[in-house]
C-alpha positions, 0 to 999 in steps of 0.5 A: 256749107253754111248760109252765114248772113250779116248786116252791116254798115260801112262805118262799124268796128265790129262789123269789120271784126266780124267779118275779119273773123269769118274770113280767118276761119275761111267762112264765106257770108253774104253782107246786107248793108242796111245803110243803103237800104231802109227796107233791109234795116227793117227786114233786121229789125223783124228777123232780131227781135228788135236788135237795132245794132250791126252786126246782126249775124244769123247761121242757118237762119239762126240769129246768132247777135252781134260780134261779142255774141259770135265770139263767145259762141266760139270761145264756147266751143259752140261755133262749129255746131251752129256751122253744121246745123240747119233748121 
């Protein structure tokens, strides 16, 4: 099973859209709320190479990016390979 992690905040429409997309595909994910824990925000910054917006999504420890990046992977037919590839 793939390890999907999503850094998010409580009030973020793109986070909600990403969660709905993943659930719609039958994929489970770990949500990491950066608005509750400053240390998690710092971890997100380090992992995403300074990207400050949410969501920041990682699949099997590979940085996808945000919601638009996730959808682009799906549209390009690349998402399934990301889900089955481990680092």
